[in-house]
Backbone as JSON, one array per atom type, in Angstrom:
{
  "sequence": "MSPDDARQPLLRLLRDYQNRHPVETETVQRYIDFVEENSDCFERSLLIGHVTGSAFLLDSRCERVLLTHHAKLDRWLQPGGHADGESNVASVAMQEALEESGLIDIEFVTLELLDVDIHAIPARKDEPEHFHYDCRFLLKSSGDDQFVVSEESHDLAWAPLSDVSEYTDEASILRMQQKTQLVLNRP",
  "N": [[-13.7, -59.04, -39.28], [-11.76, -60.87, -37.59], [-12.38, -64.22, -35.55], [-11.26, -64.44, -33.45], [-10.05, -62.1, -32.9], [-12.78, -60.94, -32.66], [-13.29, -62.08, -30.13], [-11.83, -60.65, -27.85], [-12.59, -58.49, -26.83], [-14.57, -59.15, -24.89], [-13.29, -60.95, -23.47], [-11.54, -58.99, -22.12], [-13.49, -57.75, -20.92], [-14.02, -59.93, -18.96], [-12.13, -60.55, -17.84], [-11.51, -58.03, -16.42], [-13.74, -58.15, -14.77], [-13.28, -60.12, -13.36], [-11.09, -59.5, -11.67], [-12.48, -57.67, -10.37], [-13.98, -59.27, -8.33], [-13.03, -61.17, -7.15], [-13.53, -63.51, -5.44], [-14.91, -64.75, -7.24], [-13.8, -66.19, -8.8], [-13.44, -69.13, -9.71], [-15.42, -69.24, -11.34], [-15.71, -67.3, -13.4], [-13.0, -68.33, -14.79], [-13.65, -70.54, -15.23], [-15.55, -69.56, -17.59], [-13.76, -67.95, -19.28], [-11.89, -69.81, -20.06], [-13.9, -71.32, -21.8], [-14.25, -69.17, -23.39], [-11.51, -68.96, -24.58], [-11.6, -71.65, -25.75], [-13.2, -72.22, -27.83], [-13.99, -70.69, -30.52], [-16.49, -70.01, -31.94], [-17.84, -69.34, -30.33], [-20.13, -67.56, -29.92], [-22.11, -68.38, -31.11], [-25.29, -69.95, -31.59], [-25.09, -72.37, -32.82], [-23.78, -74.23, -31.52], [-23.37, -76.94, -29.9], [-22.62, -77.46, -27.15], [-22.64, -75.34, -25.99], [-23.18, -72.02, -25.34], [-22.38, -68.22, -25.58], [-24.29, -65.77, -24.24], [-26.37, -62.9, -23.21], [-27.38, -60.69, -20.76], [-30.09, -58.14, -18.94], [-30.05, -56.71, -16.55], [-32.64, -54.55, -15.39], [-33.44, -51.48, -14.32], [-35.93, -49.72, -13.19], [-36.86, -46.21, -14.15], [-36.59, -44.66, -11.21], [-34.58, -46.04, -10.43], [-35.44, -48.02, -8.12], [-36.82, -50.26, -8.58], [-36.26, -53.86, -10.01], [-37.18, -55.01, -13.54], [-38.71, -57.93, -14.16], [-39.06, -61.17, -15.76], [-41.66, -63.21, -16.79], [-40.86, -66.4, -17.87], [-41.66, -67.74, -20.81], [-40.75, -70.11, -22.14], [-39.06, -71.5, -20.15], [-40.58, -71.05, -17.47], [-40.27, -69.61, -15.27], [-39.2, -67.11, -13.09], [-37.28, -64.42, -14.56], [-34.39, -62.36, -15.53], [-34.47, -60.25, -18.33], [-32.82, -61.51, -21.24], [-30.87, -63.12, -23.56], [-29.58, -65.25, -26.68], [-26.49, -64.37, -28.43], [-26.23, -64.8, -30.91], [-24.15, -65.01, -32.89], [-23.17, -62.39, -32.51], [-20.4, -60.23, -31.71], [-20.47, -58.41, -29.08], [-21.02, -58.53, -26.25], [-22.44, -56.21, -24.52], [-24.14, -55.23, -26.46], [-26.11, -57.13, -26.96], [-27.32, -57.77, -24.69], [-28.5, -54.99, -24.18], [-30.17, -55.0, -26.55], [-31.8, -57.43, -25.96], [-33.11, -56.45, -24.01], [-34.61, -54.3, -24.51], [-36.14, -55.82, -26.56], [-37.46, -57.33, -25.2], [-39.05, -55.96, -23.11], [-40.43, -54.01, -24.25], [-39.94, -51.49, -23.59], [-38.84, -48.41, -24.65], [-36.9, -46.33, -24.04], [-33.5, -47.24, -22.71], [-30.84, -47.02, -21.11], [-27.66, -47.91, -19.95], [-26.35, -48.33, -16.9], [-23.91, -48.68, -16.1], [-21.17, -50.08, -17.88], [-19.27, -51.95, -17.36], [-19.21, -55.22, -16.32], [-21.93, -56.65, -14.46], [-22.6, -59.11, -13.12], [-21.88, -62.57, -13.53], [-22.55, -65.65, -14.93], [-22.77, -68.89, -15.54], [-24.93, -71.21, -16.49], [-27.09, -74.21, -16.7], [-29.09, -75.6, -19.46], [-31.92, -77.09, -19.9], [-32.3, -80.44, -22.02], [-34.37, -79.69, -25.09], [-36.72, -80.92, -27.65], [-35.31, -80.96, -30.37], [-32.87, -79.72, -29.05], [-30.03, -80.77, -27.35], [-29.14, -80.81, -23.94], [-27.18, -77.97, -22.75], [-25.23, -75.55, -22.19], [-25.29, -71.76, -20.96], [-24.09, -68.88, -21.14], [-23.45, -66.77, -19.55], [-23.7, -62.95, -19.69], [-24.05, -60.46, -18.12], [-25.74, -56.97, -17.47], [-26.11, -53.79, -16.25], [-28.69, -51.92, -16.21], [-30.87, -49.23, -17.14], [-34.02, -48.16, -16.98], [-34.87, -44.99, -19.05], [-37.32, -43.06, -19.71], [-40.13, -43.62, -20.34], [-41.5, -45.82, -17.98], [-43.24, -47.82, -18.78], [-43.93, -51.11, -19.78], [-44.12, -53.88, -22.28], [-45.61, -57.09, -22.6], [-43.78, -59.32, -24.16], [-44.18, -62.24, -26.64], [-42.3, -63.74, -25.28], [-42.65, -64.23, -23.24], [-44.63, -64.64, -20.31], [-45.67, -63.06, -18.3], [-44.72, -59.83, -17.42], [-43.0, -58.12, -14.65], [-42.2, -55.17, -12.61], [-40.24, -55.69, -10.02], [-39.73, -54.37, -6.55], [-36.53, -53.86, -5.75], [-35.88, -54.78, -3.2], [-37.81, -56.67, -2.68], [-37.37, -58.7, -4.44], [-36.81, -61.3, -3.43], [-39.4, -62.54, -3.23], [-40.28, -62.91, -5.69], [-38.6, -64.86, -6.67], [-36.41, -67.71, -6.02], [-33.76, -68.25, -7.49], [-30.42, -68.33, -7.08], [-28.43, -66.31, -9.04], [-29.81, -64.2, -9.47], [-30.72, -63.39, -7.37], [-28.2, -62.54, -6.49], [-27.83, -60.72, -7.94], [-29.46, -58.92, -7.35], [-28.37, -58.07, -4.71], [-25.23, -57.0, -5.77], [-26.38, -55.03, -7.39], [-27.5, -52.97, -5.46], [-25.17, -52.67, -4.15], [-23.75, -51.33, -5.99], [-25.82, -49.03, -6.58], [-25.47, -47.74, -4.33], [-22.65, -46.6, -4.32], [-20.63, -43.76, -4.07]],
  "CA": [[-13.0, -59.19, -38.06], [-11.49, -62.48, -37.39], [-12.99, -64.91, -34.4], [-9.81, -64.05, -32.28], [-10.17, -60.52, -32.36], [-13.99, -60.71, -31.8], [-13.44, -62.53, -28.35], [-11.03, -60.2, -27.23], [-13.44, -57.54, -25.92], [-15.5, -60.24, -24.11], [-12.27, -61.51, -22.93], [-11.29, -57.68, -21.28], [-14.51, -57.49, -19.71], [-14.58, -61.01, -17.92], [-10.57, -60.34, -16.52], [-11.66, -57.08, -15.24], [-14.9, -58.84, -13.55], [-12.74, -61.05, -12.3], [-10.36, -58.66, -10.77], [-13.33, -57.05, -9.3], [-14.99, -59.95, -7.88], [-11.89, -62.64, -7.1], [-14.33, -64.65, -4.88], [-15.94, -65.73, -8.27], [-12.83, -66.65, -9.97], [-13.29, -70.07, -10.35], [-16.98, -69.58, -12.39], [-15.16, -66.63, -14.25], [-11.8, -68.62, -15.22], [-14.38, -71.06, -16.61], [-16.12, -68.79, -19.13], [-12.57, -67.46, -19.92], [-11.32, -71.07, -20.87], [-14.97, -71.4, -22.88], [-14.77, -68.27, -24.97], [-10.49, -69.67, -25.22], [-11.26, -72.9, -26.47], [-14.17, -72.17, -29.1], [-14.08, -69.66, -31.89], [-17.27, -70.12, -32.47], [-18.76, -69.27, -28.92], [-21.49, -66.86, -29.61], [-22.98, -68.94, -31.84], [-26.22, -71.21, -30.96], [-25.32, -73.51, -33.28], [-22.26, -74.35, -30.64], [-24.23, -77.68, -28.48], [-22.04, -77.98, -25.86], [-23.2, -74.5, -25.06], [-22.57, -70.28, -26.0], [-22.73, -67.09, -25.13], [-25.49, -64.55, -24.07], [-26.36, -61.72, -22.61], [-28.47, -60.16, -19.78], [-29.87, -57.03, -18.33], [-30.99, -56.56, -14.61], [-33.14, -53.96, -15.78], [-33.83, -51.1, -13.41], [-37.24, -48.47, -13.56], [-36.43, -44.74, -14.36], [-36.21, -44.26, -10.06], [-33.45, -47.2, -9.61], [-36.02, -48.84, -7.26], [-37.5, -51.49, -8.95], [-36.06, -53.9, -11.32], [-38.14, -56.02, -14.51], [-38.51, -59.07, -14.3], [-39.98, -61.43, -17.07], [-41.99, -64.93, -16.13], [-40.58, -66.52, -19.19], [-42.95, -68.83, -21.26], [-40.29, -71.52, -21.96], [-38.65, -71.78, -18.65], [-41.91, -71.0, -16.35], [-39.67, -68.76, -14.38], [-39.41, -65.27, -13.47], [-36.12, -64.4, -14.81], [-34.08, -61.31, -15.88], [-34.18, -60.39, -19.82], [-31.61, -62.24, -21.99], [-30.89, -64.21, -24.86], [-28.68, -65.62, -27.26], [-25.56, -63.63, -29.11], [-26.26, -65.25, -32.31], [-22.93, -64.39, -33.38], [-23.11, -60.46, -31.7], [-19.65, -60.58, -30.11], [-20.57, -57.16, -28.62], [-21.93, -58.86, -25.52], [-23.9, -55.47, -23.92], [-25.16, -54.59, -27.53], [-26.97, -57.66, -26.77], [-27.99, -57.24, -23.65], [-29.4, -54.32, -24.52], [-31.22, -55.54, -27.52], [-32.82, -58.21, -25.57], [-34.05, -56.02, -22.74], [-35.46, -53.88, -25.36], [-37.26, -56.68, -27.38], [-38.41, -58.38, -24.18], [-39.44, -55.01, -22.28], [-41.32, -52.91, -25.27], [-39.61, -49.81, -23.3], [-38.18, -47.16, -26.16], [-35.96, -45.37, -24.1], [-32.86, -47.8, -21.9], [-29.61, -46.83, -21.24], [-26.6, -48.62, -19.47], [-26.14, -47.82, -15.69], [-22.25, -49.05, -15.92], [-20.55, -50.81, -19.11], [-18.8, -53.12, -16.49], [-20.36, -56.66, -16.12], [-22.96, -56.56, -13.28], [-22.83, -60.69, -13.49], [-21.11, -63.62, -14.95], [-23.37, -66.32, -14.12], [-22.89, -70.28, -16.62], [-26.08, -72.29, -16.27], [-27.45, -75.3, -17.45], [-30.27, -75.31, -20.52], [-32.04, -78.45, -19.97], [-32.45, -80.48, -23.25], [-35.84, -80.15, -25.69], [-37.12, -81.08, -29.1], [-33.98, -81.48, -31.07], [-31.69, -79.35, -29.2], [-29.24, -81.49, -26.34], [-28.42, -80.23, -22.61], [-26.28, -77.0, -22.77], [-24.62, -73.98, -21.01], [-25.22, -70.65, -21.28], [-22.46, -68.52, -20.94], [-24.33, -65.28, -19.47], [-22.82, -62.12, -19.12], [-25.21, -59.46, -17.44], [-25.29, -55.71, -17.39], [-27.22, -53.38, -15.13], [-29.33, -51.25, -17.56], [-32.0, -48.49, -16.24], [-35.04, -46.95, -17.67], [-34.93, -43.33, -19.3], [-38.16, -42.73, -20.23], [-41.09, -43.95, -19.52], [-41.37, -47.12, -17.3], [-44.96, -48.9, -19.29], [-43.6, -52.31, -20.47], [-44.86, -54.5, -22.96], [-45.57, -58.01, -22.65], [-43.76, -60.34, -25.77], [-44.53, -63.75, -26.83], [-41.3, -64.72, -25.18], [-43.23, -64.2, -21.74], [-46.11, -65.19, -19.72], [-45.91, -62.05, -17.91], [-43.83, -58.84, -16.91], [-43.55, -57.42, -13.81], [-41.45, -54.49, -11.64], [-40.18, -55.94, -8.52], [-39.25, -53.52, -5.86], [-35.45, -54.0, -5.63], [-36.02, -55.56, -1.48], [-38.48, -57.57, -2.7], [-37.36, -59.56, -5.35], [-36.79, -62.9, -3.51], [-40.72, -62.82, -3.37], [-40.74, -63.74, -7.13], [-37.74, -65.96, -7.33], [-35.11, -68.19, -5.26], [-32.7, -68.49, -8.07], [-29.61, -68.12, -6.43], [-28.11, -65.46, -9.49], [-31.12, -63.41, -9.75], [-30.65, -62.53, -5.77], [-26.55, -62.17, -6.37], [-27.76, -59.57, -9.19], [-30.16, -58.02, -6.42], [-27.23, -57.73, -4.08], [-24.99, -56.23, -6.6], [-27.16, -54.1, -7.9], [-27.7, -52.18, -4.45], [-23.55, -51.98, -4.15], [-23.66, -50.26, -7.31], [-26.55, -48.06, -6.47], [-24.94, -46.99, -3.14], [-21.58, -46.24, -4.63], [-19.97, -42.85, -3.9]],
  "C": [[-12.62, -60.88, -37.6], [-11.94, -62.96, -35.77], [-12.2, -64.8, -33.43], [-9.71, -62.89, -32.11], [-11.81, -60.37, -32.19], [-14.25, -60.98, -30.2], [-12.92, -61.94, -27.64], [-11.69, -58.99, -26.23], [-13.9, -58.15, -24.89], [-14.37, -60.42, -23.03], [-11.5, -60.37, -21.51], [-12.05, -57.84, -20.17], [-14.72, -58.91, -18.6], [-13.27, -60.74, -16.86], [-10.64, -58.99, -15.81], [-12.97, -57.39, -14.27], [-14.1, -59.36, -12.89], [-11.36, -60.79, -10.96], [-11.0, -57.8, -10.05], [-14.11, -57.96, -8.24], [-14.11, -61.54, -7.51], [-12.37, -63.62, -6.08], [-14.92, -65.45, -6.25], [-14.65, -65.9, -9.18], [-12.79, -68.17, -10.73], [-14.62, -70.38, -11.67], [-16.29, -68.71, -13.49], [-13.7, -67.33, -15.16], [-12.9, -69.96, -16.65], [-15.17, -71.26, -17.73], [-14.92, -68.66, -19.83], [-12.06, -68.58, -20.49], [-12.81, -71.57, -21.99], [-14.37, -70.67, -23.72], [-13.11, -68.69, -26.08], [-10.65, -70.63, -26.5], [-12.31, -72.66, -27.68], [-14.48, -70.8, -29.71], [-15.44, -69.21, -32.16], [-18.46, -69.97, -31.26], [-19.73, -68.28, -28.82], [-22.18, -67.46, -30.29], [-23.81, -70.17, -31.5], [-26.04, -72.34, -31.33], [-23.87, -74.2, -32.53], [-22.89, -75.36, -29.92], [-23.81, -77.9, -27.72], [-22.16, -76.17, -24.97], [-22.83, -72.68, -26.15], [-22.97, -69.19, -25.46], [-24.17, -66.31, -25.37], [-25.21, -63.81, -23.21], [-27.65, -61.08, -22.1], [-28.51, -58.97, -19.25], [-30.8, -57.43, -16.93], [-31.23, -55.14, -15.03], [-34.05, -52.57, -14.56], [-34.88, -50.03, -14.1], [-36.57, -47.42, -13.4], [-35.44, -44.28, -12.79], [-34.97, -44.91, -9.97], [-34.11, -47.84, -8.21], [-36.83, -50.14, -7.53], [-36.77, -52.24, -10.24], [-37.14, -54.82, -12.33], [-38.13, -57.19, -14.61], [-39.45, -60.0, -15.18], [-40.24, -62.91, -16.14], [-41.57, -65.54, -17.82], [-41.18, -67.58, -19.55], [-42.24, -70.3, -20.98], [-39.82, -72.49, -20.64], [-39.63, -71.72, -17.27], [-41.52, -70.82, -15.36], [-39.33, -67.41, -14.37], [-37.34, -65.45, -13.21], [-35.41, -62.7, -15.23], [-34.21, -61.41, -18.0], [-32.85, -60.94, -20.52], [-31.79, -62.96, -23.02], [-29.42, -64.29, -25.56], [-27.56, -64.31, -28.14], [-26.33, -63.67, -30.33], [-25.51, -64.35, -33.11], [-22.79, -62.79, -33.75], [-21.82, -61.03, -31.03], [-19.57, -59.58, -29.28], [-21.8, -57.63, -27.28], [-23.18, -58.13, -24.78], [-24.5, -55.04, -25.12], [-26.06, -55.87, -27.4], [-27.67, -57.85, -25.57], [-29.07, -56.19, -23.98], [-30.48, -54.65, -25.25], [-32.36, -56.34, -27.06], [-33.89, -57.53, -24.44], [-35.03, -54.7, -23.73], [-36.49, -54.47, -26.08], [-38.4, -57.34, -26.22], [-39.22, -57.36, -23.08], [-40.85, -54.25, -23.17], [-40.64, -51.53, -24.38], [-38.3, -49.33, -24.64], [-37.03, -46.83, -25.34], [-35.01, -46.26, -22.81], [-31.73, -47.21, -21.89], [-28.46, -47.67, -20.02], [-26.15, -47.61, -17.98], [-24.33, -47.43, -15.68], [-21.96, -50.12, -17.2], [-19.76, -51.51, -18.33], [-19.61, -54.38, -15.99], [-20.64, -56.6, -14.68], [-22.66, -57.9, -12.65], [-22.04, -61.48, -14.21], [-21.94, -65.01, -14.12], [-23.25, -67.67, -15.75], [-23.78, -70.98, -15.72], [-26.74, -73.09, -17.36], [-28.79, -75.34, -18.72], [-30.76, -76.8, -20.33], [-32.59, -79.02, -21.66], [-33.97, -80.34, -23.75], [-35.66, -79.96, -27.06], [-35.49, -81.59, -29.39], [-32.68, -81.02, -30.27], [-31.15, -80.54, -27.14], [-29.17, -80.13, -24.94], [-27.43, -79.4, -23.14], [-26.35, -75.99, -22.11], [-24.81, -72.78, -21.43], [-24.3, -69.91, -20.57], [-23.07, -66.88, -20.6], [-23.64, -64.23, -18.69], [-24.2, -60.84, -18.75], [-24.52, -58.13, -17.02], [-26.31, -54.79, -16.71], [-27.86, -52.13, -16.05], [-30.71, -50.34, -16.56], [-33.19, -48.05, -17.29], [-34.8, -45.9, -17.98], [-35.79, -42.28, -19.21], [-39.27, -43.49, -19.19], [-41.68, -45.37, -19.23], [-42.75, -48.43, -17.84], [-44.24, -49.7, -20.29], [-44.71, -53.09, -21.41], [-44.95, -55.79, -23.28], [-45.1, -58.91, -23.73], [-44.2, -61.48, -25.46], [-43.17, -64.6, -26.1], [-41.66, -64.86, -23.32], [-44.53, -64.36, -20.92], [-46.48, -64.09, -18.88], [-44.91, -61.24, -17.43], [-44.03, -58.46, -15.55], [-42.08, -56.77, -12.87], [-41.33, -54.92, -10.5], [-39.3, -55.27, -7.77], [-37.63, -54.52, -5.71], [-35.13, -55.15, -4.13], [-37.02, -56.7, -1.8], [-38.55, -58.91, -3.74], [-37.37, -61.15, -5.07], [-38.36, -63.21, -3.33], [-40.96, -63.17, -4.81], [-39.79, -64.46, -7.45], [-36.63, -65.88, -5.9], [-34.0, -68.01, -5.99], [-31.66, -67.41, -7.38], [-28.33, -66.68, -7.14], [-28.81, -64.28, -9.71], [-30.4, -62.39, -8.08], [-28.88, -62.17, -6.03], [-26.68, -60.91, -6.9], [-28.09, -58.47, -8.27], [-28.94, -56.9, -5.48], [-26.47, -56.61, -4.84], [-24.87, -55.16, -7.06], [-27.32, -52.72, -6.57], [-26.53, -51.5, -4.32], [-23.33, -51.47, -5.06], [-24.2, -49.09, -7.2], [-26.14, -47.01, -5.1], [-22.94, -46.47, -3.29], [-21.77, -44.81, -4.45], [-20.14, -41.96, -5.38]]
}
C-alpha cells in the first residue's frame, strides 16, 4: 500500500470526527494537515511529531476506566503509544491497551474516534521536543478485569468514571471522560 493510500482511512476517521465535533475543528484540521503533509506520519523517526493511538479502556461493567501511572511522564494517563509504521490507528490503540493492561479480552465500544488530541512531548536524551497526534478510541474489557502492571507503568488503577478528576487534571482525559458518559447514555 502506498503512503498516500495508507493515510486515507485515518483521514476519513478524522473528517468523520470533525463532523461530529465541529467545536474541535481547529485541532482536527491541524491533525489533518499534518497527515496530508507528511507521508511518514506513522513513523517515530519523523522528529517533528508522529501519529499515536490510545485507549480509554473501561471495565467489563463500563463503570471504571483504566489509568496508567506512566513511568516516563510520571502522570496518570490512558494506555497508548506510537504507531511505529502501523496506519490502522484502531489497531494501535487495541495493541497498546492489551500490552499496557495485561487484560486478555478487550473489545471496541465503537470504532468511531472518541477523541483527538495533539500534545507536546518534552525533549529527552537524543529526542527533541515533538508532538503526538493522538487518536483515542473507547474500548472495554470483555472478560476478567484483573490487570497486570507493565514495565511502562509505575501503577495501574481502575478509576470510577465519576472520579477521574481525583487522578488527573489533564484536560484531554477529562474531555474523554465526558464523551464516554455521552456514548454510554446513547439510546
